[in-house]
C-alpha positions as CSV (number, residue, x, y, z in Angstrom):
1,M,24.9,65.6,9.0
2,I,25.6,63.8,5.9
3,V,27.1,67.2,4.1
4,F,29.2,68.0,6.9
5,V,30.2,65.0,8.1
6,D,30.9,64.5,3.9
7,R,32.5,68.4,4.6
8,T,34.2,68.2,7.3
9,A,35.6,64.8,6.7
10,Y,40.1,66.0,6.5
11,L,38.3,67.3,10.7
12,W,38.0,63.4,11.4
13,F,41.1,62.1,9.7
14,V,42.9,63.9,11.6
15,I,41.4,63.8,15.3
16,G,41.2,60.2,14.2
17,V,45.4,59.5,13.6
18,A,45.1,62.7,16.6
19,V,43.6,62.1,19.4
20,P,45.4,58.2,19.0
21,F,49.5,59.7,19.2
22,L,47.6,62.0,21.9
23,V,47.0,58.6,23.6
24,G,49.9,56.6,22.9
25,G,52.7,58.5,20.7
26,W,53.7,57.0,17.6
27,D,52.1,53.1,19.2
28,G,49.2,55.1,19.0
29,L,49.5,56.8,16.2
30,L,50.3,54.1,14.5
31,W,48.4,51.5,15.6
32,G,44.6,53.4,17.2
33,G,44.7,55.6,13.7
34,L,46.6,54.9,10.9
35,V,46.0,50.6,10.3
36,R,43.2,51.0,11.7
37,L,41.3,54.2,9.7
38,T,43.2,51.8,6.8
39,L,41.6,48.5,7.5
40,G,37.8,50.0,8.9
41,T,37.8,51.4,4.8
42,H,39.1,48.1,3.0
43,F,37.1,46.3,5.1
44,A,34.1,48.8,3.9
45,F,35.0,48.8,0.2
46,A,34.9,44.8,0.4
47,V,31.3,44.2,1.4
48,N,30.4,46.6,-2.4
49,S,33.6,44.5,-4.1
50,I,33.6,41.0,-2.3
51,C,30.2,40.9,-1.6
52,H,29.3,41.1,-5.5
53,R,31.2,38.4,-7.0
54,F,32.1,36.1,-3.9
55,G,28.8,34.2,-1.2
56,S,25.6,33.1,-1.0
57,Q,21.8,34.3,-2.1
58,P,18.8,33.1,-0.7
59,F,17.5,36.1,-2.0
60,R,16.7,36.9,-5.3
61,T,17.7,40.7,-6.1
62,K,18.0,42.9,-9.3
63,A,21.0,43.5,-7.9
64,D,24.2,40.7,-8.2
65,S,24.2,41.2,-4.4
66,R,25.9,37.8,-2.1
67,N,26.5,37.2,1.6
68,N,29.7,36.2,2.8
69,L,31.0,34.6,5.4
70,W,34.1,36.2,5.5
71,V,33.3,39.4,5.2
72,A,30.9,39.8,7.2
73,L,32.6,39.2,10.6
74,L,35.6,41.2,9.5
75,S,32.9,44.5,8.8
76,F,30.4,44.1,12.1
77,G,27.7,42.4,10.0
78,E,27.5,44.2,6.7
79,G,28.6,41.0,4.7
80,W,25.2,40.1,4.7
81,H,25.4,41.9,1.5
82,N,22.8,39.8,-0.2
83,N,20.1,40.2,3.0
84,H,20.9,44.4,2.7
85,H,19.6,44.5,-1.0
86,A,17.0,42.1,-0.4
87,F,15.1,45.2,2.7
88,P,17.5,47.4,2.1
89,S,15.4,49.7,5.2
90,A,16.0,46.9,7.6
91,A,18.7,48.2,10.7
92,Y,20.6,45.3,10.5
93,H,21.8,42.4,8.1
94,G,21.7,39.0,10.1
95,L,18.9,37.1,9.9
96,T,19.7,34.6,11.3
97,S,21.9,33.4,14.6
98,R,23.2,31.9,12.8
99,Q,24.8,34.7,10.8
100,P,27.0,36.8,13.5
101,D,26.2,40.9,13.3
102,L,27.7,42.5,16.1
103,S,26.4,45.8,14.6
104,G,23.0,44.2,15.0
105,A,23.8,42.7,18.4
106,L,24.6,46.7,19.2
107,I,21.7,48.0,17.7
108,R,19.5,44.3,19.5
109,A,21.2,45.3,22.9
110,L,20.2,49.2,22.3
111,V,16.2,48.9,22.1
112,R,17.0,46.4,24.8
113,L,18.4,49.4,27.3
114,G,15.6,51.8,25.9
115,L,17.8,54.0,23.8
116,A,17.3,53.3,20.8
117,W,13.3,52.7,18.8
118,N,11.3,52.1,15.7
119,V,13.9,49.7,14.6
120,K,13.1,48.6,11.6
121,E,13.7,44.9,10.9
122,P,11.7,42.5,8.4
123,S,9.1,39.9,9.6
124,P,9.2,36.7,9.4
125,P,6.8,36.6,7.2
126,L,8.1,38.7,4.6
127,V,11.7,36.9,4.9
128,E,10.1,33.5,4.0
129,R,8.0,35.1,0.9
130,R,11.5,36.2,-0.7
131,R,14.0,33.4,0.1
132,R,11.3,31.9,-1.8
133,G,12.0,33.3,-5.5
134,A,10.4,36.2,-5.1
135,L,12.3,38.9,-6.8
136,T,12.4,42.1,-5.4
137,A,10.9,44.8,-7.8
138,A,10.7,47.6,-4.7
139,P,11.3,47.8,-0.9
140,E,8.3,46.6,0.7
141,A,7.5,48.5,4.6
142,V,9.7,46.4,6.3
């Protein structure tokens, strides 16, 4: 699937700007297409740039990753990057109610509706053990 999406990336870009243009004309093209894609791309890139420089590190990991509230708000929860490096197979990165994670909330809602299953999340004892400073050498089962 990833190879297919990669090979057809230009098609997805064209669809991503054509549909807003067809729905809203030039305003749709600008705001629903170009601005939306530009901001989305920049927020995604910010995760790997800003979140490796600024923020908190509640977990020791081999990567110099950090949690950043502002990036998390703009990227629907992806700014909890240190959490991601500590628990790479977790389905969402906001681990507490004080870490807003819109994509995580959507995943939890899909689980409650029975539309998603086998969702991996770290157990509370694992989170506490890692929080106490154990360096994450290899991902443990979540």
